[in-house]
N, C-alpha and C positions, 0 to 999 in steps of 0.2 A: 625819464628825468627831464624836467623843464622848469628852470628857475630863472630869475631875472638875470643872473650872471652866466648861466650855462645851460645848454640843453643836450650836451654830449660829454661823455667821459673821454679823456685824452687817449687812453689805451683801447678804446672801442670804435674808433673811426674805421670804416670798412668801405668796400667797393660800392655798396648801395648809397653811400653818402657823397659820391663823386658829383661835383657840380652844385652841391647844396651849400647854402649859407648856414654855418653852425656857430654856436657860442661855446667856448671852452674856458676853463679857469684852472689855475694851479700855480706851481712854483717854477721859476726859471732854473732849468737844470744845466744848460750850457748856452752861451751866447757868443757868436762869432760874426765878424763883419768882413765883407769882401767888397770894398769900395762903397758904392751906393746901395748895395744889397746886403741884408743881414739874415742869418739863420739862427733860429732859437729852438732849443729843445724844451718843451713845456711838459712838466711832470705833475700828475696827480696820482692817487693811490692805484688807479687802474693801469698806468703805464705812461708812455711818452709819445708825443706827436711833434713832428717838426713844423715850425712856423717859418714862413718867408716874409720878409718886409722890404719894401722899396723906400725911395726917398720920402714919399708922402707919409708913410706909416712908421718909419724908423724912429725909434727912441734910443739915442746914442748913450743914454745914462744907465741903461738896463744892466743889472748885475745878478750874479747867481743868487738864488733863493729869494729874490723879490717875488711878491705875489701879484699876479696880473690876471686880467680877464680879457679875452680876445673874441672878436667877431671876424669871420672870414669864410672863404669858399674853399672846399676840399678839392685838391688837384692831385694828379699822379706826380710822383717825384721823377726827375730826370734819371736818377740813379737810385734804385731801391737799396735799403739797408736790411739785409736778411736777419740781422740780430734783433730787430724790433718787430713785434706783432703788427705794428702800424707802419712798417718800414717802406711800404710801397706808396704811402700817401703823405701829403703835407697840406697845411692850411695857409692859403694866401691871405695875409692879414689886411682887413679893411679898417678895423678900428681896434685900438689897444688902450686899455685903461690900467694904470698902476694902482693896485689896491693897498699895497704896503711895501716898505723898503726893508732891507735886511743888512746887518753888519756882516763882515767876513766871518764865516763859521770856523770854529776851532779845528775842524777836520772836514775832509771832502765828503759830500753826501753821495756815496756810491757803494756798491756791494763790496768791492775789494778795498780794504782800508788797513793801514798799519797803525792806526791810532790805538793807544793803550785802552784797555777795557774801562778803567776808572775814568779816563777822559771822556769816553763815549757815554758812560753812565751819568757823569756829571751834567752832560747836556743830552739826556736821554730823549728829549723831545726832538732833537735833531737826528739822533741815531735812528729814531723811529721812521724818519723819512726815507731811509735806505730801502730800496725795493725788496731786498731779500728779507728784511725783518717784516715788512708789511705782508709779504707773501706768507711767511710763517704764521703771523698772527691771524691772517685770513683762514689758514688751514685749521688753526685752533678753534676759530669760530665755527667752522664747518663741522668739526668733531662734536662740539656742544650741540649744534643744531641736529645732527644725526642722532645723538644720544636722546634728545627729547623725542624725536620721531620714533625711534626704536622702542624705548621703554613705554611710551604712551600706547603704542600699538600692542605691547605685550600685557597691557592691563595694569601697569604700575602707575602710582600716583606720585607726583612730585610734592614733597612735604619738607618744609624747613625745620631744622632743629636749632636749639639755642647756641649762641656764641659764648655767652657768659655762663660758665658751668662750675660745678664743684670739681676740685682737683682729684683725679683718679690716676693710678699708675698705668701707663700704657707704653713704657719702654724708653721714653725720652723725657727731658725736663720740660715742665709746663711753662708757658708764658703766663705770668700772674697779673691780675688786675685788682688793685686795692679798692675796697668799698668805702665810700665817703660816709655812708649811713651806718656802717658797722665797722668801727675802727678795729684794726687787728685782724680783720677777715678779708679773704681774697677770693675773687673768681679766678678760674683758669680758662684760657682760650682752648678750644677743643683740639686735641691731637687727631681725633676722628669723631664722628657722631656715634660711636659704638653703642653706648648704653641707651641712647635715645632711640636709635633705630630698632633695638630689641624691644624697647617699651612700645614702639609703634606696632610691633607684631603682637605683643600682649594686648594692646589696645584694639586688636581686630582689624587693622588696616590691610593686612595680608601681603600687599605688594607696594613697596616704597622705593623711590629713588630720589637723588638730590645731587646737584652740582655743588659740592660742599667745600667751603673754605676750611683749611686745617692749619694748625700751627705747632711746630716742634722746635724747641730750643736745643739744637744739637750742632755739632761741627759740620761745616758745609763742604761741598765738593761740586764737581761739574754737573752732577745730575741731582742736586739736592738744594732746596731753598728753605728758609725758616717758615715762610707761609706758602702753602701750595694748595692745589685744588684736586679733589677726588670726584670721580663719578661713583657715587655711593649707592649700593643696591642691597635690598633685603627682601626676603620672601618667606611666607609660611607654607607648611604642608608640602615642601619639596625635598627630595633626597639630594645627595651630593651630585649624582649624575645629571639630574634635572637642572640643578643650578649651574653646573659646568656647561651644559648645553646652551643655556641662555647666554652665558658669558662668551662662549665660542661663536654663537651666531652674531652677537654684537661685534666682536673683534673682526670676524670674517667680513661682515657687512661694511665695517669701517674701512678695511683695506681695499675693498672693492670700490667704495664710494670715493675715497681720497686718492688712491694710487692705481685703481683699475687692475688690481691683482687678485686673482682667485686663490685663496688659501685652501690647502687640502684639509678636509675634515673627515673624522674627528682629529683634533690636534694630538700630537704625540704625548703620551703620558709617561712620566719618569718618576719613580719613587725617590724620596729624599736621599736615602742612604746610597742608592745606586748612583744618583747624580753626584754625590760627594766622592764615591769611590772611583768613578770613571772620569769625571770632569773636574773634580776639586772645587765644586761650587754648587750652591743651591739656586743659582741663576745662570746656568751654563749657556754659552754661545755655541749652538750646534751648526753654525755655518762652515765649520772646518772640523776635520777628523784629527784630533790629537788627544789620545786617550792616556789616562794614568793606568799603569799596569803594576801588578804585584811581583816583586823580585825577591821576596823573602826566601823562597825555596832555592833560588839561584845562588844567593850568598850564604846559605846555611853552611855552617862549619868553617867559614872563613875567619881567620884570626885578625879581625879589624875592629878595634875597640868601639868606634862609633856605631857599629852594626850589631855587636854582640848583645844578645838578649833583648834587642829591640822588638817590640810587638809588630811594628809595621816598617817594612822596607819597600818603598814604592818609587816609581819613576816614570819619566816621559821618554819614549823612544822617538827621536826626530830623524826622519829619513833625509839623507843627504845634508845633515845639519852640522857635521863636524867642522867644515871649513868656515861656517858662519859664526862660530862661537869664539869671541875674542875675550881677553881678560876683562876689558871694560864692560862688555855685555854681561859676562858672568857676574860681575859686581852689581850691576843693575838688577839682574835676576835675583841675586841673594838679598838685595835690599827689599825687593817685593815680597819674598818669602818671609823675611824677618818681621815684616809688619804684621804678619798673621801667626807668628810664634815659631816658625820653622827656621832655626838659626843657621843651619849649614846645608849646603848643596854639594853634591859630589858628581864628578863627570867622568865619562868614558867616551873616547873617540876611537872608531875602528878605521885606521888609515894604513894602507899598504899591508893589510893583513896583520896589523899589530894594534894592540890596545894602548891608548895614550890617555892623558888627562889625570885628574887628581886621584883616581882609583887605578891608574895604569900599573903601579908597582905591586898591587895585591893580586893581579890577575895571574893565576896559575894555569897550567895547561888544562886541568879539569874544569876550572871556572871558565876559561875561554871557550871550551866546548859547550858548556851550559848556555853561555851567552849567544853563541852562534846558533844553538838549537832553538833559542827563543826568537830567532829571526833577525839578529843583528847582521847587517850587510856593510859592504865597503862604503866609507864616508858617512856612516850613521853616527848619531850622537845620543848618548844616554845621560839624562840628568836625574840623579837619585837623591832621595831624602829618607831619613830614618827617624822614627819617633814612637813614643808609647801611646800617644793619643790619636784616635782615628780622625777627629775633626781637624786637629792641628796639621797633621801631615797632608790631609786632603786639601784644606784651604791654602796651605803653603804652596803645594805643587799646582793648585788651581790658579794661584796668582802668577806663577811662572808660565803656565800654559797661556793665560790671557796676554801677558806682556810679550811673550814670544810671537804670538799670532799677530799682534799689532805691529811689532817691529818688522816682521817678515811679510806683512800684508797677505795673510793666509785666506782672507775671506773677501767676497764681493759685496761691497756696501749697498749695491742695488738689489741684493737678494735678502730674504728674510727667513728666519727660523723661529717658529712659534710652538711652544709646548707648555704643558702643565707639569709642575712639580707637585707630587701628591705624597700622602702618608708621612707627613712631618712628625718627628717625635713630639710627644706632648710636653715633655720637660727637658730642660738642660741642667746638668749637674753644676753646682757652684760650691766652693769650699770657703767656709768662714770659721775662723778660730779652730782650724783643724778638723772641722766637721763637714760632712757632705750635706748640702741642702739642695733644694730644687727651685728652679724658676720656670715660668711659663715660656715655651718657645715662641708662641704668638701672643696670646693674652689669656687671663684666667677664665674667660668665658667660653673657651674652645671646647668642643665636645670630643671626648675620647672615642675611639672606635669601639663598637659594641663588643667585638671579639677580644679586646684588650682590657676590658674592665676588670677581669680576674687578676691582673697584675698590679692594680693600684695599691693593694695592701702590702705586697712583699717585694715587688721589683718594678718601680715606676719607670725605670730606664727602658723597659720593653713596651711601654704604652705608646702607641701611635695615635694620631688625631685625624679627625675629618677636617683636614686643612690642606689648602691648595694655593699655589702661586701661579700666575700667568707670566711666562718669561718670553721676551721677544728680543732676539739678537743680543743676548747677554744682559739685558736689563730686566729687573723685576718691574713689570708694568702694572702689577696689581696682585691682589690675593684676597683670600677670605677663608672662612671656616663655617661648618655647622656649629650652632651654639648649644650650650647646655640649657635645657629647659625644665629640669627637675631640681627642686630646691635641695634635696638630699645630696645629689651628685655635686651640685655647685658648692655646697658646704664642704664636702669631702675634698674637693680640689683646693679650696682655700686652705684647709688644714695641711695638705701636702706642701703647699707653698709657704707654710710657716706663719700664716696669719691666725691670730687668736680671735676669740669671739668679739672682744672689745674693738679690735682693729677692723674686723669685718663689718661690724655695725656702724662704726664711724665712717668708713669709706663707702660702703655699699648698702647699708641698711635700707635706705630709701628705695634702692633698686631691687633688692631681694624681696622686699615686701610684696612686690607685684607678682612674684612667682607663685604666690599662694592662691591666686584667683584664676587659674586655668590658662597656663602658658602653652601655646602650640609649638610643635617642632618647627624650627626656623633656622635660616642661615643666609649667607649672602657673600658679597665681595665688594671690594673697592678698587677701582682702576685709577692710576695716576694720570690725570688729564695732561699735566705738564710733560710727563715722560712719553705718553702716547704722541703728543705733538712733536716732541724731539725726534722720535723714531720715524714718524710719518713725514717729517720735513727734512730728514737726513742730517741733522746737526747733533753734535755730542755735548753741547752746552745748553743747559736748561734755561739760562738767561735769554737765549735767543727766541724763546716762545712765551715769555712773560713780559708784559708791557713795561712794568716798572719793578725790576728785580733788585735784590740786595747783592752786594759783593761778597767775597769770601770771609769778610769779617762781620757779616750780617749788618752792614751799614749801607745807607743810601747816599752816594756821593752828591746827588742832586739836591735833596732836601736836607741833608746832613742828619737824618735820623739814624740812630736814636740821639736825643739831645737833652740838655738840662731843661727843667721846667721852673716856672715861677715858684719861689719859696712859699708863697701863700697857698698855692695849690697843694704842696706837700703838707703844709700845716693843716689844711682842711681834711686831708686824708689821714692825719695822725702819723705821718712818716717822717723820720729823720734820716739824714745821710751820714754814714760812718766814714770818716776819713782814715784810711789805713795805709 
């Protein structure tokens, strides 16, 4: 780098630069005077270098966040700062030029801050100066660069798909864009490039990828944003194992590239129902051993109304956990389980060879023997749930498992657990007007497993799909499916989902028409770029890896979006605002 204002980055001054005259530029991070001598920390995106100034070069008016350019000679510091990569060096200033002034910032520009999130988002351009955010965004850029290199080398072509689409059901509400030329008609921003990447396979492109912008109008949380980015991949003439191999090699290469960690391959494979039964989640964190166990046989015959005739009685056995469970913590655990439909939790503590807790009074000698035979030991804790629905009890206890692990710090944040969840059910049951209906677990274009096609007519609940999610440290980092490529089978799936011919043609007719002209077997996956960046940078907040995110109300405190528009613009679109 050699420009008029600088020829070195602040954070890259090294021993080979000693005695050289250099030019650096950046922001004043800290300024302190000691009589006729002053020290200044100068910051650019690469890091910090200390500047020293004497009476000739001292500018007494300097303030934090002023923008300056400096020429000087690199020297050794009298006392090194081990916290800085450049801590052994300083620049003795020969010339200093102020490029711009700055008002006092609403919060300190440093990694550790107690500023409220909305305060930081309102001045996001200042928040972005914090070194920790710059480091995370650099990692995000490195992930994108690696994705291009990897998929280019695998023979994939990067192809863009439309942003203005026809609305199609994909599990969340669409963001709609009104058409000026067609009043009353709307485009939808893509929740994913799903249909278009399948059309690329029908179009004979065979291997496609894209760093794709996606939009979903849904409730937000710490790992979700209304607009997000996918590394989107699709390929023809590959089976599930071959597609998973591509995904594994990409993820393993990414961990090696970014963290210098060698992941063991092949990744662990866990079928969906086994994941739910053992971990209570279809995105389980395997960095800790805390398994859900079946206790129905243990409590069989016990006259306890909440357990009588319940299909599932399951629980978590927590070693040495009895003394950790307080009334307040139990309330928090119950709040977590209730969010997923499991209304009540029951507890047993084994203390001084006696059973205590909310189930303590029902423990007979014979039940006590059964519990001890199941491995209950001194100071152990049992958290039990009962329900008639397999998903409800699994997800409820899974939420308890996750909350307990976080509260008790059961896992090492510097270690990672990567696995595939496979064999998802093809359909989820839903009940409307007293009738059972079916909805797609993933999307209606997912291909059923060949061996389960026989169940489509008489027992759809038994049909599993060629569907797979990649899970890293308890986060769903991505997922995909093999796609239906035969028009007859696609039509049958639509019928099972309750779509009639008119609705199918209205929503998907343009897409299904392509099936008639030689559709190859195909499938793919999409990886969440934002979540990968979260995991690889060690943050639990997705806003930390997006330059300009929205807050939890899907608003931008900086630009004030969303906002009102000029009435004439609405008139041009044929739109009126209802005041309710």
